[in-house]
N, C-alpha and C positions, 0 to 999 in steps of 0.2 A: 433416773429413767426406769420404767417399768416394762418389763417383757410379762406377758399373761398367758398362763396356760389354762385353757378352759376345758375342764372335762365334759365330755359328751356322754349323755346316758342313753344307752341302748335299750328300747322298751322291750320289753318282755321281760387257787393262786393266792398268792398272799394279799393281793390287791383287794380280793373280794372278802378276805376274813377281816381286814383293817376296815374296810368301807362297813361291813356289818357291825363293828363295833365303834362306828364314828371316829376312827383314828386315822383315817387314810388322808385327810387334810394335813394334819400335824406331821404325819410320816413323811409325806411329800416335801414339805416345807423343810423339814430337818434334813432331808436327803438330797436337796436341790443339786443339779449339775449342769455345769455350762460347758458346751461343747466348743471345742477350739476351731472346728471347721467353720462355724459361723462364729464371727466376733461377736460374743454378748457380754463383754467384759463390762461389769457395773450393772447389768441387767438383773432384774429378780423376777424369775418366772413363778407365776402364781397359777393355781390350778382353779378352773371354774369347770363344773362338771356337764357332761353330755349324758343322755339317757338313750339306750338302745331300745327301740320300740319294735319288738318282735323281728329283729333282723331287716325291717322293713326301711327304717328312717332313724336318724340320730339328731336328737334335739337338746338344746340348751337353753337357760333362762337369761334373759336381759331385763333391762327396765328402761322406761321412757318416762320423761316428765318430771315436774317438781311439784309435789311429792312424788316418787318413783311408783310406776305401775309396771307390773311384771308380766312378761310374755314369754311363751315357749316357742322358739324358733329354729328352723334348719339353718345350720351354717353351710352355706351352699358355694362351692368353688365354680359351680357352673353358671352363676348369674351375679350381677353386680349391685342389685338394688336391695335395699332394707324396706320392709314394709309389714304392717300388721292391720287389723281390721279396724274401722271406724264405727262410731255409733250411727252412722248414717247408712250403713249397709244392710240392706233388707235380705240378703242371699241367705239361704238356709245354712250354708258353710259359716257364715259370720255368726249367726245366731248360736252355733255351737262352740265358738271359740271365744277368747276374751277379746273384748273390743276397747280401744284406746279412747278415754274420756277427756277430750281435749279441754273442756272447761274447768276441769280439776287441777290443770297444769298452769302454774304461773310463769313457766317459761316456754309456753307454746307459741309458736308463729306461723300463721297460714300463708299460703300463696294461692294464686289462681291457676297453676300449672297442672294439667291432667295428663295421665299416661296409662299404658295398658302392657301387660306381659303375658305371653302364652308360654306355659311349661308343657313338659310332657305329660303330666297328669292333669292340668287345669290351667284355668286363666284367671286373671284378675284385671279390674279397673280402678285407678285410684287417683288421688291428688298428692301433690308434693307439699309438705309441710316441713317446720322445723322445731327441733326441741332437744333437750339433753338426753343423750343415750349412754346407757352404762353396761359395759360387758365385764362382770366381776368388779375389779379396781379400776379398770380403764374408763375414763370418762370422755366423751366426745360432746363438747357444748355446741348449741346452735346447729346440730346435725341435721341435714336435710334427709327425709325419708318418705315413704309414701303410706297413705291411709286408704285402704281398699274401700270402694263404695259398692263394689259388686265382685263376688267370686263365684267360679263355676268349676265343678269337679273335685272340690277339696272336702266334700261333706264327709264326715267320719273319719278324716285323717287326724290324729292327735297332734296337730301343732297350730299355732295362731298365725305365724307369718314365716317369712324367709328373710336372712341375713346374707347378702350376696358378698362373695370374697373375690370375684373375678376383677379383671382390669376395669378402669373407668370407662373405656370406650365401648364396653359392653352394657352400660347403663341405659335401660329403656326410659327412665324418668329424666336423664341428664344430670341427676344429683351425684355429687361427689361421694364415692362409697366411704363407709365408717372407717375401714382399714387405713384408706389414704388420708382421712382427716386425722386420724389417731397418729399417723406417721408425721404428718404435717405439723401437728401440734406438739410433738416431741414426747408423746406418751409411750412410744414404742421405740427401744434403742436400735433394734435392727428391723428392716422392712421383711420380716419373716414371719410365716405362721406354719404350723405343722398340725397333724391329725393322727391319732392314735384310736382306731375303732375296735371296740371289744367284741368277742365272739361268744355267742349263745349266754350272754348275762347282761342284765338291764343296766348295771353301773360299771364303772371303769374306763370308759371312753374319755379322751380329752382332746380338746384343741388348744395349741400353745400359741401365743403371741410373742414375738420378739426374740425368737431362738428356738432351739431344740432340746430335748432331754433324751440322752443316750439310753436311759434305762427302759425306753419303751421298744427298742429295737436292738437286733442283733447285728455285730459287724459294723461296717462303716456304711454311710449313705452313699449311693451311687447316683451321681449328679447327671441328669438329662437336660441339655438345652431345649428350650422352647421353639417351636417351628417358626414362630415370630412373637415378639413381645405384643401382647394385646389379648391373649387368652390362654388357658393353661392346657394347651395342646402340644403334644410331642410327636416326634416321628417314630413309629413302631416298626421294626423290621419284618416281623412275621408273626403268625399264630400256628403252633404246630401240636401234633399229638402223635405219640409213638415214632418221633423221629420224622414224621412227613409232615410238611407244610400244607395246612388245611384252609388257610385263609391269608389275606394281606401278603400275598406272595411276592409282590413288587415294592413293598413298602407301603405304609399307609399312615393315616393320621389317627392318633388316639386322644381323647380328652379325658383328663383325670378329673372326675366330678364326684364329689362328696354328697352332692343333691340327688344322685341317680341310685337306686337300691341294686341294680343288676348290673350285668355286663350286656351292652347293646351293640348291635352291628348291623351291616346291610342284609336285607331280608334273604337274598339267595344264599349267601354265605352262612347266615345263621341257620338256615333250614338244612344246609350241609351237614353242619356241625350235629344238628339234631339226629339226623338219620344215621350218622357215624356212631353215635352212641346209643342208638335205638329208642330214642323218644319219639312219642307219637302226639299229634296235635289235639288238643280238645279246648274249645273256647280260646282264650287268649294265651293259654300256656301248653308246654310240651311236657307230657307226663311219662314217667318211667318206673320200672318196678323197683320198690324199695329193696327187693332181695339181690338185685344185681349190681346196683350202683357201686357197691365196694370194690367191684372188679374193674370199674372203668378207669382209664388212664387220666393222668392230669393234662390239662390244657396249658401249654407253655406260651407266654407272650414274651418275645424277644424285643427288648427295647435298648437301643444304643450297644448292641451287641452283647447284652446280659440277659440271661433267661430268667423269667418270672412265673414259675409253675403255679397254677391254681388246682388243687387237687379236687378229686370227685366230691369228697365231703364238704368241700366249700361251695361247688357249682350246682350240687343238688340239694334242693331245699324240701322241707316237708310242711304241708298245710295242716289246718286244724283237724282236718279228717284222717290224718295220718297218710296222706297220698304224696308220693314223691315227684318233683317236677324240676325242670332245670332252671337255673338262674341266668339264662342267655335268651335275649330276645331281639327282634328286630328294631333297629334304629328308627324312630318315626320321623327324625330329622331328615328331610330330603336334601342331600348334598350331591354334588357333581363329582365328587371323588370319594373312594372307600373312606369311611370314617367309623370308628369304634369309640364307645364310651365305657371307660373303665370305672364302674360304679363302687359300691360298698362291697360287693362281692369279692372284688379285687383288693380293695383297700383295707378289708379286715385281714387280709394276708401280709400286706405290706404297709409300713409306716411310711408317711408321706410328708414331705417338707417342701413348702412353696416360697421359693426365694425371689421376691419382686425386685430386689435390688440388683440380681445377676441374671434374671429371666430364665429360671431353671427349676426344675423339680427334683428333689432327692428321694430315692426309694430305698427301703432297706427292709428285711424280713422282720415283721412285728413279733415282740415276745408273746 
């Protein structure tokens, strides 16, 4: 049985030194560790890299077809569908990305099923097809996935497609997600995957399949039960600063989402936080003086009775012009209850393990 650790690269330690000398893969293989908290006896965690793109998104390579065609995708816990651009897509975004050439694959199988997905940053329309998909050494044969025929809002974003890691019921295409296929085919020894997202460096991030590796976090994993099996959402007790609750006072829903770059919440509560830290709106962002952000307090997210502080150095970002802005924005998902999305800003601070077998998420301070 194989467990797969797929390094994520963040676009834009010892690990960095090893990576620069092309020694990282052999080092990780030689120092592989299996955590007893998740039984991965007999598994063999392998690393597949993710790139950190300027703290905006994390992408990793997969291949599709026979012979394999390579694509750069976002490993997204907020969605369940895998898709890449097709040669039939005339959208500007598709022209800027790698397109799947189905006629070159001997294992390609079409269907007539069409679907569409709307994300926070854009949307796509596509058709469901089947082919062999590889994530590192993991292979899913006859995997259903989407080929986009139209894309909107993804121009200039350095990724080709999305690989969804949410539950099957969240799939817009109705296709069985690749994680479920790999699990059902016995390619993964344990129904677990995990993320380590690097800070301020392009290399070093990983996504792991089949277990977790304790070298990427400190202490023990704190396990949080899901609100309900079906998506990666947990109950959050409160959000506080300086000992005062500033949001989520009666408890709220929090989605743990590797496909969202920032922390998102309801408009009125996000605006309250911006006022508390002295940020002023301009365009779609809230800006703050780079001289004062070092004096700002941490924002503390309390989940299952445990505090997860996010310091100002993590929730204040700097753009290419040297201006500082907050990494908190309004949640464009219109829900009837208070919902927060804990994206990459939160997940850079905390290693995250997604346990499908027990419907829970594990969190621990990242190294």
